[in-house]
PDB file of all heavy atoms in Angstrom:
ATOM      1  N   MET A   1     -19.417 -14.136  19.743  1.00  0.00           N
ATOM      2  CA  MET A   1     -18.567 -13.063  20.239  1.00  0.00           C
ATOM      3  C   MET A   1     -17.107 -13.500  20.283  1.00  0.00           C
ATOM      4  O   MET A   1     -16.226 -12.762  19.910  1.00  0.00           O
ATOM      5  CB  MET A   1     -19.075 -12.636  21.621  1.00  0.00           C
ATOM      6  CG  MET A   1     -18.284 -11.544  22.235  1.00  0.00           C
ATOM      7  SD  MET A   1     -18.592 -10.010  21.341  1.00  0.00           S
ATOM      8  CE  MET A   1     -17.709  -8.892  22.300  1.00  0.00           C
ATOM      9  N   SER A   2     -16.864 -14.708  20.745  1.00  0.00           N
ATOM     10  CA  SER A   2     -15.479 -15.161  20.862  1.00  0.00           C
ATOM     11  C   SER A   2     -14.840 -15.383  19.492  1.00  0.00           C
ATOM     12  O   SER A   2     -13.639 -15.222  19.344  1.00  0.00           O
ATOM     13  CB  SER A   2     -15.402 -16.437  21.701  1.00  0.00           C
ATOM     14  OG  SER A   2     -16.105 -17.481  21.058  1.00  0.00           O
ATOM     15  N   ARG A   3     -15.647 -15.755  18.485  1.00  0.00           N
ATOM     16  CA  ARG A   3     -15.084 -15.948  17.142  1.00  0.00           C
ATOM     17  C   ARG A   3     -14.600 -14.627  16.561  1.00  0.00           C
ATOM     18  O   ARG A   3     -13.586 -14.573  15.875  1.00  0.00           O
ATOM     19  CB  ARG A   3     -16.123 -16.561  16.220  1.00  0.00           C
ATOM     20  CG  ARG A   3     -16.407 -17.997  16.547  1.00  0.00           C
ATOM     21  CD  ARG A   3     -17.344 -18.592  15.560  1.00  0.00           C
ATOM     22  NE  ARG A   3     -17.697 -19.946  15.951  1.00  0.00           N
ATOM     23  CZ  ARG A   3     -18.337 -20.781  15.184  1.00  0.00           C
ATOM     24  NH1 ARG A   3     -18.732 -20.402  13.987  1.00  0.00           N
ATOM     25  NH2 ARG A   3     -18.602 -21.978  15.611  1.00  0.00           N
ATOM     26  N   LEU A   4     -15.340 -13.567  16.840  1.00  0.00           N
ATOM     27  CA  LEU A   4     -14.930 -12.247  16.373  1.00  0.00           C
ATOM     28  C   LEU A   4     -13.610 -11.829  17.019  1.00  0.00           C
ATOM     29  O   LEU A   4     -12.718 -11.309  16.346  1.00  0.00           O
ATOM     30  CB  LEU A   4     -16.013 -11.222  16.679  1.00  0.00           C
ATOM     31  CG  LEU A   4     -15.706  -9.783  16.265  1.00  0.00           C
ATOM     32  CD1 LEU A   4     -15.499  -9.680  14.761  1.00  0.00           C
ATOM     33  CD2 LEU A   4     -16.804  -8.866  16.716  1.00  0.00           C
ATOM     34  N   LEU A   5     -13.474 -12.079  18.286  1.00  0.00           N
ATOM     35  CA  LEU A   5     -12.236 -11.738  18.993  1.00  0.00           C
ATOM     36  C   LEU A   5     -11.056 -12.527  18.443  1.00  0.00           C
ATOM     37  O   LEU A   5      -9.979 -11.968  18.219  1.00  0.00           O
ATOM     38  CB  LEU A   5     -12.404 -12.005  20.495  1.00  0.00           C
ATOM     39  CG  LEU A   5     -11.209 -11.655  21.374  1.00  0.00           C
ATOM     40  CD1 LEU A   5     -10.877 -10.181  21.261  1.00  0.00           C
ATOM     41  CD2 LEU A   5     -11.483 -12.038  22.808  1.00  0.00           C
ATOM     42  N   ILE A   6     -11.267 -13.795  18.192  1.00  0.00           N
ATOM     43  CA  ILE A   6     -10.198 -14.626  17.629  1.00  0.00           C
ATOM     44  C   ILE A   6      -9.816 -14.127  16.231  1.00  0.00           C
ATOM     45  O   ILE A   6      -8.631 -14.045  15.891  1.00  0.00           O
ATOM     46  CB  ILE A   6     -10.637 -16.104  17.590  1.00  0.00           C
ATOM     47  CG1 ILE A   6     -10.738 -16.640  19.029  1.00  0.00           C
ATOM     48  CG2 ILE A   6      -9.660 -16.947  16.786  1.00  0.00           C
ATOM     49  CD1 ILE A   6     -11.372 -17.999  19.138  1.00  0.00           C
ATOM     50  N   ALA A   7     -10.818 -13.767  15.425  1.00  0.00           N
ATOM     51  CA  ALA A   7     -10.531 -13.248  14.085  1.00  0.00           C
ATOM     52  C   ALA A   7      -9.745 -11.950  14.151  1.00  0.00           C
ATOM     53  O   ALA A   7      -8.815 -11.732  13.361  1.00  0.00           O
ATOM     54  CB  ALA A   7     -11.840 -13.038  13.331  1.00  0.00           C
ATOM     55  N   LEU A   8     -10.076 -11.080  15.085  1.00  0.00           N
ATOM     56  CA  LEU A   8      -9.340  -9.822  15.239  1.00  0.00           C
ATOM     57  C   LEU A   8      -7.905 -10.054  15.683  1.00  0.00           C
ATOM     58  O   LEU A   8      -6.989  -9.364  15.242  1.00  0.00           O
ATOM     59  CB  LEU A   8     -10.060  -8.911  16.231  1.00  0.00           C
ATOM     60  CG  LEU A   8     -11.354  -8.292  15.727  1.00  0.00           C
ATOM     61  CD1 LEU A   8     -12.043  -7.531  16.852  1.00  0.00           C
ATOM     62  CD2 LEU A   8     -11.101  -7.392  14.552  1.00  0.00           C
ATOM     63  N   ILE A   9      -7.708 -11.024  16.551  1.00  0.00           N
ATOM     64  CA  ILE A   9      -6.354 -11.329  17.023  1.00  0.00           C
ATOM     65  C   ILE A   9      -5.481 -11.813  15.865  1.00  0.00           C
ATOM     66  O   ILE A   9      -4.322 -11.433  15.749  1.00  0.00           O
ATOM     67  CB  ILE A   9      -6.400 -12.358  18.168  1.00  0.00           C
ATOM     68  CG1 ILE A   9      -6.992 -11.704  19.415  1.00  0.00           C
ATOM     69  CG2 ILE A   9      -5.019 -12.920  18.443  1.00  0.00           C
ATOM     70  CD1 ILE A   9      -7.270 -12.661  20.548  1.00  0.00           C
ATOM     71  N   PHE A  10      -6.050 -12.633  14.987  1.00  0.00           N
ATOM     72  CA  PHE A  10      -5.267 -13.128  13.854  1.00  0.00           C
ATOM     73  C   PHE A  10      -5.119 -12.096  12.743  1.00  0.00           C
ATOM     74  O   PHE A  10      -4.167 -12.128  11.981  1.00  0.00           O
ATOM     75  CB  PHE A  10      -5.884 -14.415  13.296  1.00  0.00           C
ATOM     76  CG  PHE A  10      -5.603 -15.622  14.139  1.00  0.00           C
ATOM     77  CD1 PHE A  10      -6.614 -16.245  14.843  1.00  0.00           C
ATOM     78  CD2 PHE A  10      -4.323 -16.127  14.255  1.00  0.00           C
ATOM     79  CE1 PHE A  10      -6.364 -17.350  15.633  1.00  0.00           C
ATOM     80  CE2 PHE A  10      -4.044 -17.228  15.040  1.00  0.00           C
ATOM     81  CZ  PHE A  10      -5.068 -17.846  15.737  1.00  0.00           C
ATOM     82  N   ALA A  11      -6.048 -11.162  12.622  1.00  0.00           N
ATOM     83  CA  ALA A  11      -5.983 -10.150  11.571  1.00  0.00           C
ATOM     84  C   ALA A  11      -5.067  -8.981  11.933  1.00  0.00           C
ATOM     85  O   ALA A  11      -4.532  -8.321  11.047  1.00  0.00           O
ATOM     86  CB  ALA A  11      -7.379  -9.622  11.274  1.00  0.00           C
ATOM     87  N   ALA A  12      -4.875  -8.733  13.207  1.00  0.00           N
ATOM     88  CA  ALA A  12      -4.082  -7.582  13.644  1.00  0.00           C
ATOM     89  C   ALA A  12      -2.650  -7.580  13.088  1.00  0.00           C
ATOM     90  O   ALA A  12      -2.191  -6.546  12.600  1.00  0.00           O
ATOM     91  CB  ALA A  12      -4.079  -7.487  15.164  1.00  0.00           C
ATOM     92  N   PRO A  13      -1.917  -8.693  13.138  1.00  0.00           N
ATOM     93  CA  PRO A  13      -0.550  -8.648  12.582  1.00  0.00           C
ATOM     94  C   PRO A  13      -0.512  -8.359  11.089  1.00  0.00           C
ATOM     95  O   PRO A  13       0.421  -7.733  10.593  1.00  0.00           O
ATOM     96  CB  PRO A  13       0.009 -10.037  12.874  1.00  0.00           C
ATOM     97  CG  PRO A  13      -0.807 -10.560  13.994  1.00  0.00           C
ATOM     98  CD  PRO A  13      -2.171  -9.952  13.818  1.00  0.00           C
ATOM     99  N   ALA A  14      -1.523  -8.786  10.363  1.00  0.00           N
ATOM    100  CA  ALA A  14      -1.552  -8.546   8.918  1.00  0.00           C
ATOM    101  C   ALA A  14      -1.727  -7.067   8.605  1.00  0.00           C
ATOM    102  O   ALA A  14      -1.246  -6.573   7.585  1.00  0.00           O
ATOM    103  CB  ALA A  14      -2.677  -9.351   8.287  1.00  0.00           C
ATOM    104  N   LEU A  15      -2.421  -6.331   9.457  1.00  0.00           N
ATOM    105  CA  LEU A  15      -2.660  -4.914   9.218  1.00  0.00           C
ATOM    106  C   LEU A  15      -1.637  -4.020   9.903  1.00  0.00           C
ATOM    107  O   LEU A  15      -1.679  -2.812   9.747  1.00  0.00           O
ATOM    108  CB  LEU A  15      -4.066  -4.541   9.713  1.00  0.00           C
ATOM    109  CG  LEU A  15      -5.216  -5.256   9.013  1.00  0.00           C
ATOM    110  CD1 LEU A  15      -6.529  -4.890   9.668  1.00  0.00           C
ATOM    111  CD2 LEU A  15      -5.239  -4.928   7.544  1.00  0.00           C
ATOM    112  N   ALA A  16      -0.724  -4.596  10.641  1.00  0.00           N
ATOM    113  CA  ALA A  16       0.216  -3.807  11.437  1.00  0.00           C
ATOM    114  C   ALA A  16       1.188  -3.002  10.582  1.00  0.00           C
ATOM    115  O   ALA A  16       1.648  -1.957  10.995  1.00  0.00           O
ATOM    116  CB  ALA A  16       0.992  -4.717  12.388  1.00  0.00           C
ATOM    117  N   GLY A  17       1.506  -3.447   9.389  1.00  0.00           N
ATOM    118  CA  GLY A  17       2.485  -2.763   8.564  1.00  0.00           C
ATOM    119  C   GLY A  17       1.932  -1.604   7.764  1.00  0.00           C
ATOM    120  O   GLY A  17       2.660  -0.974   7.015  1.00  0.00           O
ATOM    121  N   CYS A  18       0.671  -1.319   7.879  1.00  0.00           N
ATOM    122  CA  CYS A  18       0.003  -0.242   7.142  1.00  0.00           C
ATOM    123  C   CYS A  18       0.060  -0.463   5.637  1.00  0.00           C
ATOM    124  O   CYS A  18      -0.096   0.476   4.861  1.00  0.00           O
ATOM    125  CB  CYS A  18       0.570   1.122   7.487  1.00  0.00           C
ATOM    126  SG  CYS A  18       0.271   1.595   9.177  1.00  0.00           S
ATOM    127  N   GLY A  19       0.288  -1.683   5.219  1.00  0.00           N
ATOM    128  CA  GLY A  19       0.307  -1.989   3.797  1.00  0.00           C
ATOM    129  C   GLY A  19      -1.028  -1.740   3.134  1.00  0.00           C
ATOM    130  O   GLY A  19      -1.100  -1.378   1.964  1.00  0.00           O
ATOM    131  N   VAL A  20      -2.111  -1.925   3.898  1.00  0.00           N
ATOM    132  CA  VAL A  20      -3.447  -1.694   3.363  1.00  0.00           C
ATOM    133  C   VAL A  20      -3.634  -0.213   3.060  1.00  0.00           C
ATOM    134  O   VAL A  20      -4.240   0.152   2.055  1.00  0.00           O
ATOM    135  CB  VAL A  20      -4.511  -2.191   4.369  1.00  0.00           C
ATOM    136  CG1 VAL A  20      -5.902  -1.829   3.916  1.00  0.00           C
ATOM    137  CG2 VAL A  20      -4.389  -3.684   4.576  1.00  0.00           C
ATOM    138  N   VAL A  21      -3.104   0.631   3.900  1.00  0.00           N
ATOM    139  CA  VAL A  21      -3.241   2.080   3.706  1.00  0.00           C
ATOM    140  C   VAL A  21      -2.376   2.548   2.532  1.00  0.00           C
ATOM    141  O   VAL A  21      -2.762   3.444   1.790  1.00  0.00           O
ATOM    142  CB  VAL A  21      -2.863   2.827   5.002  1.00  0.00           C
ATOM    143  CG1 VAL A  21      -2.945   4.323   4.817  1.00  0.00           C
ATOM    144  CG2 VAL A  21      -3.746   2.374   6.150  1.00  0.00           C
ATOM    145  N   ALA A  22      -1.233   1.928   2.342  1.00  0.00           N
ATOM    146  CA  ALA A  22      -0.328   2.328   1.269  1.00  0.00           C
ATOM    147  C   ALA A  22      -0.712   1.735  -0.087  1.00  0.00           C
ATOM    148  O   ALA A  22      -0.166   2.152  -1.111  1.00  0.00           O
ATOM    149  CB  ALA A  22       1.103   1.912   1.608  1.00  0.00           C
ATOM    150  N   ALA A  23      -1.665   0.820  -0.108  1.00  0.00           N
ATOM    151  CA  ALA A  23      -2.034   0.151  -1.358  1.00  0.00           C
ATOM    152  C   ALA A  23      -2.479   1.118  -2.458  1.00  0.00           C
ATOM    153  O   ALA A  23      -2.055   0.946  -3.612  1.00  0.00           O
ATOM    154  CB  ALA A  23      -3.103  -0.903  -1.092  1.00  0.00           C
ATOM    155  N   PRO A  24      -3.319   2.129  -2.180  1.00  0.00           N
ATOM    156  CA  PRO A  24      -3.693   3.032  -3.278  1.00  0.00           C
ATOM    157  C   PRO A  24      -2.494   3.749  -3.910  1.00  0.00           C
ATOM    158  O   PRO A  24      -2.451   3.936  -5.130  1.00  0.00           O
ATOM    159  CB  PRO A  24      -4.636   4.036  -2.609  1.00  0.00           C
ATOM    160  CG  PRO A  24      -5.175   3.330  -1.422  1.00  0.00           C
ATOM    161  CD  PRO A  24      -4.065   2.429  -0.957  1.00  0.00           C
ATOM    162  N   CYS A  25      -1.521   4.121  -3.102  1.00  0.00           N
ATOM    163  CA  CYS A  25      -0.318   4.775  -3.645  1.00  0.00           C
ATOM    164  C   CYS A  25       0.462   3.803  -4.521  1.00  0.00           C
ATOM    165  O   CYS A  25       0.948   4.172  -5.592  1.00  0.00           O
ATOM    166  CB  CYS A  25       0.571   5.282  -2.518  1.00  0.00           C
ATOM    167  SG  CYS A  25      -0.132   6.620  -1.560  1.00  0.00           S
ATOM    168  N   ARG A  26       0.576   2.579  -4.069  1.00  0.00           N
ATOM    169  CA  ARG A  26       1.334   1.581  -4.835  1.00  0.00           C
ATOM    170  C   ARG A  26       0.621   1.218  -6.142  1.00  0.00           C
ATOM    171  O   ARG A  26       1.262   1.010  -7.176  1.00  0.00           O
ATOM    172  CB  ARG A  26       1.577   0.344  -3.989  1.00  0.00           C
ATOM    173  CG  ARG A  26       2.426   0.650  -2.768  1.00  0.00           C
ATOM    174  CD  ARG A  26       3.097  -0.580  -2.200  1.00  0.00           C
ATOM    175  NE  ARG A  26       3.736  -0.305  -0.935  1.00  0.00           N
ATOM    176  CZ  ARG A  26       4.936   0.220  -0.794  1.00  0.00           C
ATOM    177  NH1 ARG A  26       5.622   0.539  -1.868  1.00  0.00           N
ATOM    178  NH2 ARG A  26       5.452   0.428   0.394  1.00  0.00           N
ATOM    179  N   ILE A  27      -0.706   1.135  -6.104  1.00  0.00           N
ATOM    180  CA  ILE A  27      -1.470   0.815  -7.311  1.00  0.00           C
ATOM    181  C   ILE A  27      -1.360   1.958  -8.324  1.00  0.00           C
ATOM    182  O   ILE A  27      -1.166   1.724  -9.520  1.00  0.00           O
ATOM    183  CB  ILE A  27      -2.935   0.514  -6.956  1.00  0.00           C
ATOM    184  CG1 ILE A  27      -3.008  -0.798  -6.171  1.00  0.00           C
ATOM    185  CG2 ILE A  27      -3.801   0.444  -8.207  1.00  0.00           C
ATOM    186  CD1 ILE A  27      -4.354  -1.072  -5.539  1.00  0.00           C
ATOM    187  N   ALA A  28      -1.467   3.187  -7.848  1.00  0.00           N
ATOM    188  CA  ALA A  28      -1.321   4.342  -8.740  1.00  0.00           C
ATOM    189  C   ALA A  28       0.077   4.374  -9.342  1.00  0.00           C
ATOM    190  O   ALA A  28       0.246   4.668 -10.535  1.00  0.00           O
ATOM    191  CB  ALA A  28      -1.600   5.627  -7.982  1.00  0.00           C
ATOM    192  N   SER A  29       1.075   4.065  -8.537  1.00  0.00           N
ATOM    193  CA  SER A  29       2.446   4.054  -9.029  1.00  0.00           C
ATOM    194  C   SER A  29       2.632   3.004 -10.123  1.00  0.00           C
ATOM    195  O   SER A  29       3.256   3.276 -11.146  1.00  0.00           O
ATOM    196  CB  SER A  29       3.407   3.788  -7.869  1.00  0.00           C
ATOM    197  OG  SER A  29       4.719   3.650  -8.331  1.00  0.00           O
ATOM    198  N   ALA A  30       2.075   1.825  -9.904  1.00  0.00           N
ATOM    199  CA  ALA A  30       2.201   0.763 -10.911  1.00  0.00           C
ATOM    200  C   ALA A  30       1.510   1.157 -12.211  1.00  0.00           C
ATOM    201  O   ALA A  30       2.024   0.877 -13.302  1.00  0.00           O
ATOM    202  CB  ALA A  30       1.610  -0.529 -10.369  1.00  0.00           C
ATOM    203  N   GLY A  31       0.357   1.816 -12.093  1.00  0.00           N
ATOM    204  CA  GLY A  31      -0.340   2.262 -13.293  1.00  0.00           C
ATOM    205  C   GLY A  31       0.433   3.320 -14.053  1.00  0.00           C
ATOM    206  O   GLY A  31       0.491   3.302 -15.283  1.00  0.00           O
ATOM    207  N   LEU A  32       1.033   4.246 -13.332  1.00  0.00           N
ATOM    208  CA  LEU A  32       1.815   5.295 -13.990  1.00  0.00           C
ATOM    209  C   LEU A  32       3.082   4.754 -14.633  1.00  0.00           C
ATOM    210  O   LEU A  32       3.515   5.246 -15.682  1.00  0.00           O
ATOM    211  CB  LEU A  32       2.176   6.391 -12.985  1.00  0.00           C
ATOM    212  CG  LEU A  32       1.033   7.300 -12.558  1.00  0.00           C
ATOM    213  CD1 LEU A  32       1.466   8.162 -11.384  1.00  0.00           C
ATOM    214  CD2 LEU A  32       0.585   8.156 -13.718  1.00  0.00           C
ATOM    215  N   LYS A  33       3.675   3.748 -14.032  1.00  0.00           N
ATOM    216  CA  LYS A  33       4.923   3.188 -14.585  1.00  0.00           C
ATOM    217  C   LYS A  33       4.701   2.472 -15.910  1.00  0.00           C
ATOM    218  O   LYS A  33       5.659   2.214 -16.625  1.00  0.00           O
ATOM    219  CB  LYS A  33       5.562   2.251 -13.568  1.00  0.00           C
ATOM    220  CG  LYS A  33       6.193   3.006 -12.424  1.00  0.00           C
ATOM    221  CD  LYS A  33       6.841   2.071 -11.422  1.00  0.00           C
ATOM    222  CE  LYS A  33       7.412   2.879 -10.263  1.00  0.00           C
ATOM    223  NZ  LYS A  33       7.966   2.012  -9.214  1.00  0.00           N
ATOM    224  N   MET A  34       3.460   2.177 -16.246  1.00  0.00           N
ATOM    225  CA  MET A  34       3.177   1.526 -17.528  1.00  0.00           C
ATOM    226  C   MET A  34       3.211   2.510 -18.698  1.00  0.00           C
ATOM    227  O   MET A  34       3.245   2.095 -19.848  1.00  0.00           O
ATOM    228  CB  MET A  34       1.811   0.832 -17.479  1.00  0.00           C
ATOM    229  CG  MET A  34       1.803  -0.386 -16.589  1.00  0.00           C
ATOM    230  SD  MET A  34       0.308  -1.368 -16.719  1.00  0.00           S
ATOM    231  CE  MET A  34      -0.857  -0.306 -15.893  1.00  0.00           C
ATOM    232  N   VAL A  35       3.214   3.801 -18.397  1.00  0.00           N
ATOM    233  CA  VAL A  35       3.245   4.813 -19.456  1.00  0.00           C
ATOM    234  C   VAL A  35       4.662   4.861 -20.032  1.00  0.00           C
ATOM    235  O   VAL A  35       5.630   5.053 -19.291  1.00  0.00           O
ATOM    236  CB  VAL A  35       2.846   6.206 -18.905  1.00  0.00           C
ATOM    237  CG1 VAL A  35       2.957   7.263 -19.983  1.00  0.00           C
ATOM    238  CG2 VAL A  35       1.460   6.164 -18.309  1.00  0.00           C
ATOM    239  N   PRO A  36       4.794   4.703 -21.350  1.00  0.00           N
ATOM    240  CA  PRO A  36       6.132   4.723 -21.945  1.00  0.00           C
ATOM    241  C   PRO A  36       6.831   6.074 -21.764  1.00  0.00           C
ATOM    242  O   PRO A  36       6.200   7.117 -21.710  1.00  0.00           O
ATOM    243  CB  PRO A  36       5.871   4.471 -23.427  1.00  0.00           C
ATOM    244  CG  PRO A  36       4.507   3.894 -23.502  1.00  0.00           C
ATOM    245  CD  PRO A  36       3.761   4.427 -22.328  1.00  0.00           C
ATOM    246  N   VAL A  37       8.114   6.034 -21.645  1.00  0.00           N
ATOM    247  CA  VAL A  37       9.049   7.165 -21.584  1.00  0.00           C
ATOM    248  C   VAL A  37       8.957   7.939 -20.269  1.00  0.00           C
ATOM    249  O   VAL A  37       9.951   8.087 -19.582  1.00  0.00           O
ATOM    250  CB  VAL A  37       8.895   8.131 -22.784  1.00  0.00           C
ATOM    251  CG1 VAL A  37       9.906   9.257 -22.710  1.00  0.00           C
ATOM    252  CG2 VAL A  37       9.021   7.391 -24.107  1.00  0.00           C
ATOM    253  N   VAL A  38       7.804   8.448 -19.886  1.00  0.00           N
ATOM    254  CA  VAL A  38       7.708   9.310 -18.705  1.00  0.00           C
ATOM    255  C   VAL A  38       7.091   8.620 -17.490  1.00  0.00           C
ATOM    256  O   VAL A  38       6.926   9.251 -16.446  1.00  0.00           O
ATOM    257  CB  VAL A  38       6.883  10.576 -19.023  1.00  0.00           C
ATOM    258  CG1 VAL A  38       7.572  11.424 -20.062  1.00  0.00           C
ATOM    259  CG2 VAL A  38       5.481  10.218 -19.438  1.00  0.00           C
ATOM    260  N   GLY A  39       6.768   7.360 -17.609  1.00  0.00           N
ATOM    261  CA  GLY A  39       6.064   6.666 -16.539  1.00  0.00           C
ATOM    262  C   GLY A  39       6.799   6.638 -15.213  1.00  0.00           C
ATOM    263  O   GLY A  39       6.229   6.936 -14.160  1.00  0.00           O
ATOM    264  N   HIS A  40       8.083   6.301 -15.243  1.00  0.00           N
ATOM    265  CA  HIS A  40       8.842   6.210 -13.989  1.00  0.00           C
ATOM    266  C   HIS A  40       9.033   7.576 -13.342  1.00  0.00           C
ATOM    267  O   HIS A  40       9.023   7.694 -12.119  1.00  0.00           O
ATOM    268  CB  HIS A  40      10.185   5.518 -14.229  1.00  0.00           C
ATOM    269  CG  HIS A  40      10.039   4.054 -14.466  1.00  0.00           C
ATOM    270  ND1 HIS A  40       9.862   3.156 -13.442  1.00  0.00           N
ATOM    271  CD2 HIS A  40      10.013   3.326 -15.601  1.00  0.00           C
ATOM    272  CE1 HIS A  40       9.746   1.937 -13.939  1.00  0.00           C
ATOM    273  NE2 HIS A  40       9.830   2.007 -15.250  1.00  0.00           N
ATOM    274  N   VAL A  41       9.186   8.596 -14.127  1.00  0.00           N
ATOM    275  CA  VAL A  41       9.324   9.948 -13.579  1.00  0.00           C
ATOM    276  C   VAL A  41       8.001  10.408 -12.979  1.00  0.00           C
ATOM    277  O   VAL A  41       7.961  10.990 -11.897  1.00  0.00           O
ATOM    278  CB  VAL A  41       9.794  10.936 -14.677  1.00  0.00           C
ATOM    279  CG1 VAL A  41       9.813  12.351 -14.151  1.00  0.00           C
ATOM    280  CG2 VAL A  41      11.165  10.528 -15.190  1.00  0.00           C
ATOM    281  N   ALA A  42       6.906  10.136 -13.669  1.00  0.00           N
ATOM    282  CA  ALA A  42       5.585  10.540 -13.176  1.00  0.00           C
ATOM    283  C   ALA A  42       5.183   9.762 -11.923  1.00  0.00           C
ATOM    284  O   ALA A  42       4.409  10.251 -11.104  1.00  0.00           O
ATOM    285  CB  ALA A  42       4.540  10.342 -14.264  1.00  0.00           C
ATOM    286  N   ALA A  43       5.702   8.562 -11.758  1.00  0.00           N
ATOM    287  CA  ALA A  43       5.350   7.729 -10.612  1.00  0.00           C
ATOM    288  C   ALA A  43       6.172   8.050  -9.371  1.00  0.00           C
ATOM    289  O   ALA A  43       5.865   7.541  -8.289  1.00  0.00           O
ATOM    290  CB  ALA A  43       5.524   6.263 -10.975  1.00  0.00           C
ATOM    291  N   ALA A  44       7.173   8.875  -9.494  1.00  0.00           N
ATOM    292  CA  ALA A  44       8.041   9.176  -8.347  1.00  0.00           C
ATOM    293  C   ALA A  44       7.278   9.719  -7.130  1.00  0.00           C
ATOM    294  O   ALA A  44       7.517   9.257  -6.009  1.00  0.00           O
ATOM    295  CB  ALA A  44       9.150  10.135  -8.761  1.00  0.00           C
ATOM    296  N   PRO A  45       6.347  10.664  -7.289  1.00  0.00           N
ATOM    297  CA  PRO A  45       5.618  11.140  -6.107  1.00  0.00           C
ATOM    298  C   PRO A  45       4.781  10.061  -5.422  1.00  0.00           C
ATOM    299  O   PRO A  45       4.685  10.033  -4.195  1.00  0.00           O
ATOM    300  CB  PRO A  45       4.718  12.249  -6.648  1.00  0.00           C
ATOM    301  CG  PRO A  45       5.361  12.678  -7.909  1.00  0.00           C
ATOM    302  CD  PRO A  45       6.034  11.458  -8.466  1.00  0.00           C
ATOM    303  N   THR A  46       4.188   9.161  -6.212  1.00  0.00           N
ATOM    304  CA  THR A  46       3.391   8.104  -5.592  1.00  0.00           C
ATOM    305  C   THR A  46       4.280   7.074  -4.908  1.00  0.00           C
ATOM    306  O   THR A  46       3.880   6.475  -3.915  1.00  0.00           O
ATOM    307  CB  THR A  46       2.465   7.434  -6.619  1.00  0.00           C
ATOM    308  OG1 THR A  46       3.241   6.956  -7.704  1.00  0.00           O
ATOM    309  CG2 THR A  46       1.401   8.391  -7.115  1.00  0.00           C
ATOM    310  N   ASP A  47       5.476   6.862  -5.432  1.00  0.00           N
ATOM    311  CA  ASP A  47       6.431   5.978  -4.752  1.00  0.00           C
ATOM    312  C   ASP A  47       6.823   6.552  -3.395  1.00  0.00           C
ATOM    313  O   ASP A  47       6.916   5.823  -2.402  1.00  0.00           O
ATOM    314  CB  ASP A  47       7.686   5.771  -5.608  1.00  0.00           C
ATOM    315  CG  ASP A  47       7.440   4.878  -6.805  1.00  0.00           C
ATOM    316  OD1 ASP A  47       6.499   4.057  -6.755  1.00  0.00           O
ATOM    317  OD2 ASP A  47       8.196   4.996  -7.782  1.00  0.00           O
ATOM    318  N   VAL A  48       7.056   7.850  -3.348  1.00  0.00           N
ATOM    319  CA  VAL A  48       7.410   8.508  -2.092  1.00  0.00           C
ATOM    320  C   VAL A  48       6.248   8.412  -1.106  1.00  0.00           C
ATOM    321  O   VAL A  48       6.441   8.132   0.081  1.00  0.00           O
ATOM    322  CB  VAL A  48       7.815   9.977  -2.334  1.00  0.00           C
ATOM    323  CG1 VAL A  48       7.982  10.707  -1.025  1.00  0.00           C
ATOM    324  CG2 VAL A  48       9.084  10.039  -3.165  1.00  0.00           C
ATOM    325  N   CYS A  49       5.036   8.616  -1.588  1.00  0.00           N
ATOM    326  CA  CYS A  49       3.844   8.492  -0.747  1.00  0.00           C
ATOM    327  C   CYS A  49       3.777   7.111  -0.106  1.00  0.00           C
ATOM    328  O   CYS A  49       3.570   6.979   1.101  1.00  0.00           O
ATOM    329  CB  CYS A  49       2.597   8.749  -1.593  1.00  0.00           C
ATOM    330  SG  CYS A  49       1.043   8.242  -0.856  1.00  0.00           S
ATOM    331  N   ALA A  50       3.952   6.079  -0.895  1.00  0.00           N
ATOM    332  CA  ALA A  50       3.889   4.707  -0.376  1.00  0.00           C
ATOM    333  C   ALA A  50       5.026   4.427   0.601  1.00  0.00           C
ATOM    334  O   ALA A  50       4.817   3.766   1.620  1.00  0.00           O
ATOM    335  CB  ALA A  50       3.922   3.714  -1.525  1.00  0.00           C
ATOM    336  N   ASP A  51       6.206   4.942   0.324  1.00  0.00           N
ATOM    337  CA  ASP A  51       7.338   4.707   1.207  1.00  0.00           C
ATOM    338  C   ASP A  51       7.173   5.424   2.549  1.00  0.00           C
ATOM    339  O   ASP A  51       7.636   4.934   3.579  1.00  0.00           O
ATOM    340  CB  ASP A  51       8.643   5.145   0.544  1.00  0.00           C
ATOM    341  CG  ASP A  51       9.046   4.201  -0.572  1.00  0.00           C
ATOM    342  OD1 ASP A  51       8.580   3.046  -0.586  1.00  0.00           O
ATOM    343  OD2 ASP A  51       9.839   4.620  -1.445  1.00  0.00           O
ATOM    344  N   VAL A  52       6.529   6.570   2.542  1.00  0.00           N
ATOM    345  CA  VAL A  52       6.293   7.293   3.788  1.00  0.00           C
ATOM    346  C   VAL A  52       5.279   6.552   4.653  1.00  0.00           C
ATOM    347  O   VAL A  52       5.449   6.424   5.853  1.00  0.00           O
ATOM    348  CB  VAL A  52       5.824   8.736   3.498  1.00  0.00           C
ATOM    349  CG1 VAL A  52       5.271   9.403   4.756  1.00  0.00           C
ATOM    350  CG2 VAL A  52       6.976   9.559   2.941  1.00  0.00           C
ATOM    351  N   ILE A  53       4.225   6.040   4.024  1.00  0.00           N
ATOM    352  CA  ILE A  53       3.186   5.343   4.775  1.00  0.00           C
ATOM    353  C   ILE A  53       3.680   4.005   5.284  1.00  0.00           C
ATOM    354  O   ILE A  53       3.443   3.616   6.412  1.00  0.00           O
ATOM    355  CB  ILE A  53       1.929   5.156   3.897  1.00  0.00           C
ATOM    356  CG1 ILE A  53       1.321   6.524   3.580  1.00  0.00           C
ATOM    357  CG2 ILE A  53       0.906   4.281   4.601  1.00  0.00           C
ATOM    358  CD1 ILE A  53       0.209   6.464   2.557  1.00  0.00           C
ATOM    359  N   ASP A  54       4.337   3.239   4.421  1.00  0.00           N
ATOM    360  CA  ASP A  54       4.779   1.882   4.764  1.00  0.00           C
ATOM    361  C   ASP A  54       6.240   1.699   4.371  1.00  0.00           C
ATOM    362  O   ASP A  54       6.537   1.253   3.279  1.00  0.00           O
ATOM    363  CB  ASP A  54       3.900   0.869   4.032  1.00  0.00           C
ATOM    364  CG  ASP A  54       4.150  -0.552   4.460  1.00  0.00           C
ATOM    365  OD1 ASP A  54       4.641  -0.759   5.569  1.00  0.00           O
ATOM    366  OD2 ASP A  54       3.819  -1.464   3.685  1.00  0.00           O
ATOM    367  N   PRO A  55       7.155   2.075   5.266  1.00  0.00           N
ATOM    368  CA  PRO A  55       8.577   2.019   4.916  1.00  0.00           C
ATOM    369  C   PRO A  55       9.112   0.660   4.739  1.00  0.00           C
ATOM    370  O   PRO A  55       9.161  -0.302   4.749  1.00  0.00           O
ATOM    371  CB  PRO A  55       9.277   2.676   6.083  1.00  0.00           C
ATOM    372  CG  PRO A  55       8.283   2.892   7.139  1.00  0.00           C
ATOM    373  CD  PRO A  55       6.950   2.598   6.561  1.00  0.00           C
TER     374      PRO A  55
END
């Protein structure tokens, strides 16, 4: 029981920035940016999504 509590105490700061929640938006954005010519324009909504979740 105490090991679980210690693990949660150390894991909490890592999850505090909501980076885990924003990861799907960032991954989708990176995939869209690989498309030639229109990739950066198409990725704009996913960039905004990630920035809103994890500024």
